[in-house]
Structure formats: structure tokens, C-alpha cells
C-alpha positions as CSV (number, residue, x, y, z in Angstrom):
1,X,88.7,56.7,18.3
2,X,85.9,54.5,17.2
3,X,86.5,52.6,20.5
4,X,85.9,55.8,22.6
5,X,82.3,55.8,21.0
6,X,81.4,52.5,21.8
7,X,82.6,53.0,25.5
8,X,80.0,56.1,25.7
9,X,76.5,55.1,26.9
10,X,73.6,55.8,25.0
11,X,72.6,58.7,26.5
12,X,76.1,60.3,26.1
13,X,76.1,59.7,22.4
14,X,72.8,60.9,21.8
15,X,73.8,64.0,23.5
16,X,77.1,64.0,21.3
17,X,75.0,63.7,18.2
18,X,72.3,65.5,18.3
19,X,72.2,67.9,21.4
20,X,75.9,69.1,21.1
21,X,74.9,70.4,17.4
22,X,71.9,72.0,18.6
23,X,73.2,74.0,21.0
24,X,76.2,75.0,18.9
25,X,73.6,76.2,16.1
26,X,71.6,78.0,18.6
27,X,74.6,79.9,20.1
28,X,76.3,80.6,16.7
29,X,73.1,81.8,15.0
30,X,72.3,84.1,18.1
31,X,75.9,85.9,17.9
32,X,75.5,85.8,13.9
33,X,72.0,87.6,14.0
34,X,73.5,90.1,16.4
35,X,76.4,90.9,14.2
36,X,74.0,90.7,11.3
37,X,71.4,93.4,12.7
38,X,74.3,95.8,13.8
39,X,75.7,95.7,10.2
40,X,72.3,96.8,9.1
41,X,72.2,99.7,11.7
42,X,75.5,100.9,10.4
43,X,75.0,100.8,6.9
44,X,71.7,102.9,7.6
45,X,73.5,105.3,9.7
46,X,75.9,105.6,7.2
47,X,73.1,106.9,4.5
48,X,71.8,109.2,7.2
49,X,73.6,112.6,7.2
50,X,73.0,115.3,9.9
51,X,71.8,118.5,7.9
52,X,72.0,121.9,9.3
53,X,68.7,123.9,9.5
54,X,70.1,126.3,6.8
55,X,70.4,123.8,4.6
56,X,67.1,121.8,5.2
57,X,65.6,125.2,4.8
58,X,67.7,126.0,2.1
59,X,68.3,129.6,3.4
60,X,71.0,131.9,2.2
61,X,73.8,132.5,4.7
62,X,73.6,136.5,4.4
63,X,69.7,136.2,5.0
64,X,68.4,138.1,8.0
65,X,67.7,135.8,11.2
66,X,64.1,135.6,12.9
67,X,63.9,137.4,16.3
68,X,60.7,136.6,18.2
69,X,60.8,139.9,20.2
70,X,60.8,142.1,16.7
71,X,58.0,140.0,15.4
72,X,55.9,140.7,18.8
73,X,56.4,143.9,18.7
74,X,55.6,144.3,15.1
75,X,52.2,142.3,15.8
76,X,51.2,144.3,18.7
77,X,51.8,147.7,16.8
78,X,49.2,146.4,14.3
79,X,46.9,145.0,16.8
80,X,43.1,145.4,15.7
81,X,44.1,147.0,12.5
82,X,44.3,144.4,10.1
83,X,41.5,141.9,11.2
84,X,37.9,141.6,10.2
85,X,35.8,139.2,11.8
86,X,33.9,137.4,9.4
87,X,31.6,134.7,10.3
88,X,32.1,131.4,8.6
89,X,29.0,130.4,7.0
90,X,27.4,126.8,8.0
91,X,27.4,123.9,5.4
92,X,24.2,123.3,4.0
93,X,21.5,121.2,5.9
94,X,23.1,121.9,9.2
95,X,20.8,124.3,11.4
96,X,21.9,126.9,14.0
97,X,22.2,125.7,17.2
98,X,19.6,127.3,19.8
99,X,20.4,127.0,23.3
100,X,17.6,127.6,25.9
101,X,18.5,129.3,29.0
102,X,16.7,127.9,32.0
């Protein structure tokens, strides 16, 4: 086997001892990093579970569901009865803006 290495030219020996291990390391590390990253995402997916809306809001199963049309009619029936228009006071040091008409 040693005889075969002596027959190779200097360029061929350099590729065999330096280039081939370098290329093998680059390709191998790319494959391994891809698998490692995929494993990380798979483990993260196992931790996260899908939660239904009722579980998320901790609602009882026999609780009345929200009906937007019904709520709209309730608000329309009370329109103007529950409202008091109150002006919010300005913070101290801010003057009332006066706009001049031209």
C-alpha cells in the first residue's frame, strides 16, 4: 500500500491528506447539523400542545355561548340611555388649543 502512495504526485497526495478530509468534514457537518436542527424542532413541537378555546378560556361546557347578533340588539335597545358625555380634563400645563378661522 505504501508503494501506491509513493507513485502519486505531490498534488494528488495533498488532496488525499488535506482536501478529502476537509470535504468529508464539510459534507458530514452539514448533514449532522440538519439532523440536529430537525430534532430540536421535533422536541419543541412535542412540548407545545393544541388547546381548545374552551380550555384556553377555562369556560364551562354548559355555559351560554356568545351570539353577536343578540348582543347587537341588546346594545341597539340601550342606545343613548347609558351614555354620559364627559369631557376628560387636560393634564396640567397644557393649554386649550384655539384655532383661528381664516
